[in-house]
N, C-alpha and C positions, 0 to 999 in steps of 0.2 A: 709638417707644420711644427715649429718649435713650441715646446710647452712653456708654461708660465715661468718655471725656474730658469729656463734658458734665456727668456726675455729679460728676467731680472738680472741675470749674470751679465748679459750684454749691456743693459742700462747702467749697472753699477760700474762696469769697466769703463764705459764712456765718461761717467762722472768722475771716477778716480783719475782719469787721464787729464782732466781739466779741473783740479781741485779749487783753485782760486776763483775761476769763473763760476763754478758751481756754488761756492760760498756766497759770492756777490749776487748770484741769481736768486737764491732762496731768501736773501736778507729781507726783501720787500714782503714776501709771504710771511716770514717770521714776525716782522713788526706788526703787520695787519692782524694776524691771528693773536699775537700777544696782547694787543690793544683790546681786541674783542673779548678775550678771556678775562682780562683785568676788569673790563666794564661789567661783564655778566656777573662775575663773582662779587664785585663791590655793590652792584645794584641789589643782588640777592641778599647780601649781608645787610645792606641799608634797610631793606624791607623788614628783616628780622629785628634790626636795631630800633626802627620806628615803632614796630609793634610792641616791643618789650619795654621801651623807655619813654617814648613820646605819647603813644596812644594807650598807655597802660591804665585804662580806667576800669577794666573788667567788662565781661560780656553783657552784664545786666545792670550797668550803671550809666546814667546820663547826667548831664549838667544843664543848668539853666542860668543864663547870664545876660548882662546888658549888652555886651559886645560879642561879635561872632567868634567862635572858637577855632574855626579852620577856614580861612579865606585868603585869597591873594588879591582881593579888590580893595584898593586904597579908598575908593569912593564909598564903599560899604562901611569901612571903618569910620570915615568922617561922618556919614549919615547916622551911625550908631551912637555918636556922641550926644545926639539929641534925645536918645532914649532915656526913659525914667529909670532911676535907681531901683534895684530890687531890695526890698526892705524886710525887716523882721516880721512885719504884719503879713507880707506875702509868703514868707516861709511858713507861718502858721496856716495860711490858707491852703497852700499846696499840701502840707502835712495832713490836713483834714480831708481834702478832696481826693487825694491819691490813695485809694483803697488797694491798688495793685502794687503799692510800694511797701517794701519791708522796712525801709528807713529813709527819712529825708533830712539831710543835714545842710549846713551852710558854712561857707568859708569867706573871709574877708582878708585882703592882702595889702601890705604896705612894706616899706623898708625902714630899718631902724639901726641904731648902734647898740652893740652889746658889750658890756664891760664886766670884768671880774678882776677885782683888786687893781693892779696897775696895768692890766692888759685890756685893750679896747679894739673891737672889730667894727668897722664902718660898713654901711650899706648891706646889712644882712636882711634877708627876707623875714618878715614877720607875718605869721598866719594866725588869724583868730578863727577858731573852729568850734562847732558844737560838739558836745561830748560823744554823740553817736557817730561822729565821723570815723571813730576807731573801727567801726564795723563796715564802713563804706570805703575808706581810703585804702590804697594798696600798700602804703608804707607800713612797716612793722616796727613795733617797739622792741629794741634789743635789750636795754637795761631799764629796770624800774617799772613804772606803770603809766597808764594814761589817766587823765583827770576824770572825775565822776560827773554825773549830771548835776549833783548838788553843788559841786565846786564850780561848774559852769554857771549855774543859776545865780550864785552869789558873787561871781567874778573873782574867784579865789586867786591870789597872787602865786600861781604855780605855772610851770612851763616844761616843755620837752624840747630838746635841742637836737639839731642835725649833727651828723658825724664830723663835718668840717669845723663846726663851732666847738664841739667837744675836744677834738684833737688840738685845736689852737689855744683854747683857754684852759684846758685841763689835761695837758700832756703828762701822762704817767700817773695821774691821780684819778680817783673815783669822783665823778661830778655829782652823783646823787646826794641830795641834802645840802648842796652848796647854794648860796644866794648870789644871783647875778643881777646887774642893773640893765633893764631893757628900756631904752628911752629914759624916762624920768622915774620909772617904777622899779622897785626891787622885787624879784620873784624867785621862788624856790624851785630848783631843778628836781623834778620827780621822775624823769625818764629821758632816754636817748633813743634815737632811731637808727635802724640798720643803714649802713652806707648804701647810697644809691649810685654814686659815681658821676662822671661828667656826661652830658648830653650835647653832642655837636660842639664839644670843646668848652661848654659852660658848666661850671660847678653847680651841682644840685643839692649839696648837703650843707650849704651855708644859710640855714634858716632856724627860726625859733617858732614853736607853736604854743599859743596861750588860749585860754577860754575866750569864746567870742564876746561874752559880756565884758570881760576885762579889756579886750581889744577895743570895743566901742567906747568904753569909758576913757581909754587913753587917747585914741585917735579921733574920737568924735562920732556922733550918730549918723552924720551924712556920709555913709559908706555904702557902696553898692555891693551886695552880697552875690556870691555864686552858689546856687543851690546844687547839691549833689543828691541824687535819688537812686536808690537801689531797688529794682523790681523783685517781686517775690518768687518769680519762676522763670520759665523759658522765654522764647522769642515772642510768643503771642502776648504774654503778660507784660513783657518789656515794651512792646508797642502800645499796649493798653495804658500802661503807666505814663508814658510820654503824652498820650492823648489826654489823660485826666489832668496832668500838670498844665498842659497847654490850655485846655478849656477853663481851668480854674483861674489862670492868670488873665486870659482874655475877658472873662466875666468880671474879675476884680478891676481891670483897667478899662472896662466898657468898650471893648473892641468888637464892633459888629461884624456880621458876615461880609467877607471880602475886604475887611480892613487890614492894613499892614500891621503886623505884630511888632511891638517895640521891645522884643526880647528874643534870645536865640537859644536853641536846644542843641547840645553837642553830645556825640557819642564817640566811642573808640573808632567806629567806622567812619565818622566824619574826618578824623585826623588821617586815617588810612587812605581815604579817598583823595584828600588834599595831597598827601605824599605821592600817591600813584600818579596824579596829574603832573606833579613836578618831576618825578623820576622818569616818566615816559618821555618828557621833553629832553632831559639830559641823556637818557639812553639813546634816543633817536639821533641826537647830535654826535655822540661818541660812536655810535654804530656807523653813521655816515662817514666819519673820519677814518675809522678802521676799514671800512669797505673801500674807500678811496685808496688806502695803502695796499689793500689786498689786490685790487684791480690793477694798480700800477705794477705790483709784483707779477701779476699774470701777464701783463703786456711785456715785461722784461723776459719772462719765461718764453713767450712766443718769439720774441726777437732773438734770444739766444738759441732756441731750437732751430730757427731759420738759418742762423749762422752755422749751426752744427750740421744741418742738412747740406749746406753748400760745401763745408769742409770735408764731408764724408761721402761725397758723390761717388767717388770711385769704389768705396766700400760697399755702397748700395748696389752699384753695378755688378760687383763680384758676387754678392749674395744672390742677386737676381739670376746671374749666369749659372749659379750652383743650384738653382731650382726654387729659390724663395719666391713666394707669391706676393702680390701687392698687399694682401691682407697681413702677411707676416711682417713686411716692412712697416705697415701702419701700426701694428701692435707694438713693434719694437720701439718706435719713437714715442708713442703714447705712454708706454710703460716708463720710459726715461723721464718724460714730462711729469707724470704723476708721482714718480719716485722723488724727483726734486722737490715738488710741492709738499709731499708727505713729510719729507725731512724737515722742511721749513715749518710745517704745521705742528709737528711734534715738539720742536724746539720752542715755537711760539706759545704752545699750550703751557709748557714748563715755565717759560719766562712770565707769562701772564699770571699763573698761579703764584709764582715766587713774588711778583710785585704786589698781588693782593694780600698774601701772607705777611709781607713786610709792612704793609699799611696796618694790618690787624695787630701786629706785634708792636710797632712803634707808636701808633696813634690810638690804641685801645678801641679800634673800630672793627666790628665783625666782618669777615669776608667768607661767604658761604661757598666753599669749593665743592662743586657738584660734578659727579661723573658724567652726567648728560652734557654739560657744557664742554668738557674735554672731548667727548665724542663729536659734538657739534663742530669744534675747532678743526679736528682731524678731517671730518667729512667736508668741511668748507675748503680746506686746502686741497684735498683730492679733487673736488669738483672744479676748482680753479685750474689745476693741472690738466684735467681732462678737457675742459672747455678751451683753454688757450693753447693746448697742445694739438688740437685736431687739425688746424690748418697746416702747421709744419709737417705733421705726420702724413697728411693727404698729399702734400707736395712731394714728400720723399717717396711715397708709394707710387706716384704717377711718373716718376723719372723713367725715361727710356733706357733700358739696360745697355744698349749699344752705345748711346751717347754718353752714358755714365762711365763706361769702360774706357772711352777715349779721353776722359778728363785727366789732365795732368795735375 
């Protein structure tokens, strides 16, 4: 009985004898595995990306707003337009009722133009926030300071700017102490935020933050706030804090038992759940496409192996006449099939990782290259070779040696 090394030598020799055919044979496997690897690495990277940038609220922070924070339902968004605004009074109610909250702040959002001397930026995000948002928000102040509670209370004309605003208006100069015009008001720059970067291709640093009272004075009192609450402890207190905020708002709005709430509570997990639902659909589609390519490659493998059996009928007869058993012939052709698919799988893994790394380099999008996904790609290719190589190998093993020797 030939050992594994002998079978490998025989398979490698047969492949070398038909290099072009072997290359075309493994191409389908290569593309299928490459697609699968690229999808896995990009989905894994996207999960990390969403967790770090989109769902970056913190493990013990939740939001309360008029509109849903994570939904794919357009009907729900339309229905939410009828919800009442969340007001400063309700901010005070939640602050008083939420004993499990370390801090409860609020944010209001609009867009504005920002001007410094002869330079003007259009459509910049304007955030009005309470002073305690500095202990809730995940953004960090890089230069200067945040405004105080006293400055918020009196609506002081001070602001902090995002990195994109700083780089465009104050290229090469220190922005601290400079006066900029936000809308119709002049405000003193007292701080800048650390760069966030782009999220799904959208710039996240083109914003200005001012005290909430100054925001409401400029934009008008009819603004719906988004409440941000930070729980004092672990998961149990986090759930308790959400319940306290929910009950306080239901009581304030006279929503009885079983009544529909006209506000929404969002957490980092809400965003992650939405993303998981979306990514599962994309992953399933791409997996199906890559599987089709891999199956087509497997069919090609089987077809080529059948041709190979026909071409090598006399070789098989000679081996049988020299004492080779059916099992030896079976192993020889299975080894050749698996070796072809293994080569395609290894190349496919490398191409898939290269594509994912190219995306990470060119598009600033993380691609998580995991060892287990490489092992999965190689295992998949070997399984295809084994499955689609069985029939040709069995056919070769069952050839009558006498008939095979008579073949010209």
